[in-house]
N, C-alpha and C positions, 0 to 999 in steps of 0.2 A: 504494500500500500504506500502511496506517495503521501506520507504524513510527517515530513521533515519539520513542518511548522506546527505540529500538534501542540495544543496548549496556548497558542497565540490567539488573541481575540481582537477583532476589529469591527467597528461599526462604520457603515458606509451610508452617507446621506448624499445622493448624487443623481446624475442623469447623464445620458449620452455616452461618451467613449472614455475619456481620460481617467476620471475617477473610478468608474466601474471596471476598467481594465486593471487598475492598481489592485482593487479588491479581488478581482478574478485571479490575478497572478498569485496572490497569497492564499486564496481559498483552494486553488488547485494544488497547492503544496501542503495542504492540511490545516491551515488556519481556520478558525471559526469566524466567518464573516457574515454579519447581519446587515442586510441592506434595508433601510427604512425609506418608504415612499408615502406620499400622501394617500389617504384612504381613497380607493377608486382607481389608483394607478398614477405613477409619475408622468412627466412630460414625454418620456420615451417608451411608455407602456405599449403603445400601438405603432411604433415607428417601423417603417418598411425596411427590409423586405418582410412580407407576410407569408405564412403557410396558406395552402388552399382553404383551410378552415378559418383563416383570419387571425391566427396567433402571430405575434411579432417574433420572427426568427432573429432579428437584431437584439431584442431584449433577452431572449433565451441564450443567445450566443455569448453575451457579455456578463451573464449572471449565473452561469453554471456554478455548482458547488456552494452557493450561498444560501443563507436562510432569508426568506422574504417576509418582511413585516410591514404592515400598513397601519398608519395612525392618522388622526386628524391633526396635522401639523399647523393648521390655521388657528387652533385654539390652545389655551394654556394647558389643558389636561394632556393633549397629545404631545405638546412640547415638553412637558414635565416628564412624561414617560420616555421620550426620546433621550432627554438628558440623563435619565437614570440608566438607560441602556449604554450610553456613552461612558458614564462614570464606572459602570460595572466592567465594561470591556477594557477601558484604559487607553484605547486607541481609536482615533476617528480620522476618516478621510472624507472630504466634501468638496464639491465645486459650487455649492450654494453660497450666497453672500454670508460671510461669517460675522454677522452683526446680530443685535437683539438676543434672542434666545440661543443662538449659535455662537455668541461671542466667546472667545477662548477663555478670557479671565473669568467669565461667569461659569463656564463649564468646569473649570479646574478648582472652583471653590470647595467642592467635596471630593476632588481627586487631584491633589497637587502635582502628582507625577504624570498627569494626562499628556499623551502625545497626540497632537492634532496636525494634520497636513491639509492645508487649504489651497486648492487649485484656483487660480484666477485667470482671466483672459490675458491681462497685461500686468506688468510690474506695478503700474500706478492705478490699477483697479478698474480699467475700462473693460467693457464686454468684448469678447472675441470668440470665434470658433475657428476650427481648422482652416476652413476655406477662406475666411477673411485674413487669417495669418498667412496662408499661401500667397495671397495677392500681394502682401507687403514684402514678402521675401525676395521677390524678383524672379523666382524660379519659373513661374508660368510663362515668362518670356523666353525661356530656354527649352521648354517642353515641346517635343515633337516638331511640328512645322510652325511653331508659334511665330506670330508677327506682332509688330508694335501695336497694331490696331486690333489684335485678336489674341490676347494671351490665353493659354490653356492650363487650367488647373488639373492636377492629377486626381484620379478617382480615389486612391488610397489615402485616408486621412492620416498621413505619416506623422504630423506633429502631435496629434492626439495620441498616437501610439508611443512616440518618444516620451511624451509627458506622462502617460500612464505607467510606463515601465520605470521611468525615473522616480515617479512617486512611490512605487513599490520599494525601490531601492532606498529611498529616503526614509520610509517607515521602518524598514529593517535596521537601517543605521541608527535611527533614533531609539529603537527598542534595545539595541545593543548598548547604546550609551546609558539608557535607563537601568539596565541590568548591572552595569558597572558602577554607576554613580547615584542611582536613585532619582535622577533628574529627568523630567518630561520636557515639553517644549512645544512651541508653535512653529511649524515649518511652512513657509510660503513658497509656492511654485507657480510661475506663470507660463501659460501655453506659448505666448510670444517669446519669452526668454528661452524656452526649450528649443524653438526653431532657430533663434539667433545663436544659441550655444552650439548647435550642430553645424550651422553654416560657418561659424568661426573655427570649429574643430576640423572641418574639411578644407580649410584654407580659402573658402570662397569670399569671405568678407575682406581678408587681406588682399586677395587677388583684385577685388573691385577697387580697393583703396590705392593699391600700388600700380594697377593697370597692366596691360590693356584689358578693356571690358570683354568678357566672354560672349560669344555669339552662339545662337542656337545651332545644333549640329545633328538634329534628327536622332537616329538611333546609334550614331557613332559614339563609342566610349571615349570620353574626353581624355586626351593626353596619352593614349595608348592605342592599341588596335582592337576594334570590335565593331561589328556592323551586322545588318540583317541582309539575307539573300533569298531570292525566290528560286524554288525548285521547278523542274519541268512540268510537274502536275499542279502548279499553282499554290503550293504551300510555301510558308516562309519560315526561316530558322534564324536564330541569333547566334553568332559566333564571336568569340573573343580570344585574345592572346595577351595575357598580362605578364608573361615571363618568357624567357627564351625557350624553355621546354615546351610551353604551350604553342609558341610560334613554330617551332620545328615540327610539332605534332600536326599542326594545321597544314603546313606546306607539304609534309610527307603524305598526309591523307588525300590532299588534292593534287598531288603530283606536280607541284609548282616550285619545288626547291630551286631548280636551275633558273626558272623564269624570274624568281624573286632576286636571285643573285644578279642577274642581268639588269633588273629594275634598279637595284641598289647602285650599280655602277652608272646607269644612265641618268639617274636623278641625284647622284652624289650624296646618298644618305646611308646611314648605318642602321640596317634593319635588325641589328642585335640589341637595339635600344628602343624604349617606349617612344622617345622623342622622334627617332627616325621613322618608326612605323606610323606615328601620328602625322608627321609631315608628308609622308608618301601615301597616305590612306586612300586617296582617290584612285591613283593608278593600281594600288593593291586591290581595291574593291573591283575595279574593272576586270582585272585578271582572274580573280576568284569567282566573279559572277559567271564567267563562261563555264567553269566547272559545275557550279550548282545548277545552272539553267539547263545543262545537258543530262541531268539525272533526276529521277523521281525521288520523292521524299523518302521512301523506304530504303532506297540505295544510299542516299545521303546519310540517313540516320545510322544505318549499319556501319558505314565506312567511318564516320566521325567517332562513333562509339568505340569501334575497334582500335582506332589510333589514339584514343583518350584525349580527343579534342574538347576544349571547353565550349559547350554549345547547348542550346535548348530550342525546342520547337515552339513556334507561336501557335497558341490554341485558345479557344474560348473557355470561359469558366465551365460551361456545360460539357465541353470536350474533356476538360481536366477531370471533372467528377465522373464522367461516363467511361473514359478510356485510359486514364493514367493511373497505373498501379501505385504511384506515390500518394495518390489521394484516394486511398481505399483501405480496407481492413488488413491488407498486406503490410501496411505501414503501422507499427505499434502505436503511433500517435492517435490513430482513429479507432473508434468502435461505433457500431450502429446502435443508437440509443433511442428509446421511446421517450420523446419529450411531451410534456403535458399539452394536450390539445392540438398537437401538430403531427403526431405519428413518429415513426422511427426514421432517423436519418443519420448520416455520418457526422460524428461529433468528436472534436479533438480534445485530448487531455493537454497538459502543459508540455511544451517541447523539451524541457529539461529532463534528462534521463539520469536518475540517481541510482540506477542499477537495481531497482525494485519495480514490480508491476505498478502501472498507474491505477489509482483507485477508481472503480466504477462510479463512485459518488462524485468524483471530480468532473465528470462529464454530464451530470444530471442537473437540469434547471428545475427549481421548485416552482409550482404555480404561484403567481403573484399573490402575496398576502397569506400564503398557506401556513406559514410558521408563526403567525401573530400570536395566537393563543398559547402555544407551547413556549415561545420565548418569553412572553409576558408573565407566564406562571412562575418563572424563576425570579421575577422582580418582587413578587408579593412579600416575601420575607423582608426585603429591603425597605419597602414602603411601610411595612408594619413597624420596623425599627424606627423609621423617621417620624 
């Protein structure tokens, strides 16, 4: 069983992606995570995509392995109960405004060692979501065939994902500090800062400051060699070479070793370096395109795999689920789980492999509000004492 965090308790008062992902990450490692929503369902209770029966697959996906409690958070009784659950658990993650009844100083009055992580849109408290942050980062001007008059956001909410996983790390770091010192604390994390942090880590902010400005390059891998190619039967594949071993594998698989040596001399570039391969990417692509366009996808797949080329097929999500064994029960990440109101479908556990079987419970989403009575029954002794 994946219970490495057994004994850790966390209350989650949240919606959408970043904060629920933080709670999900800890819950799938064995922590007891109690998600509290407004009675009747939070703002993401029915968010798309939906099952044919109308259940939110989005909600189920981000709330596996958690206990679901619904309270009337608009009134004092519900807020008082939520505060009691927070104080009992000793840890809270939220992306709600942390003021009023969710003020940290008020919450810690009866739990001085309380750990609270508050996710905000921006460092100065303005609202934001992943897609508005994407717009500010400048990356939509580099995505695909983006133009100055038509920037393209990516579909994956990457900044929400970075924020949620960093929040989980922050909670674990704060819990370790509490075990060693007895001290809790308020941790503040902004979605915008997570995006800026990653852009800085990848050198993109420094690149923009020092120049020259990067231009959109389609599917070409920036600063190295990588691009997409069409096969004879109309499929497309992505191929990359980020090391000399990978470059040699690609040229051997495609029978272009001699042609690439000739190309290097003709353009006076060193194709044993990333810089050289990037500089000569257009003639390289033209030469490789001839090989790919002369072969069907099945032949391309077999040849590239045999030569251990770094490559992947372009496929739709439907094709991924239907045809790709990596997205099936052949991969220990997945099991087919009956989810409430939606039927059975492929459901992932946490990707971390601790050398023990993943808990079946880590893949199960509880019906919304289903744990309210059971969880609150544990509070009655506390209320009686107070």
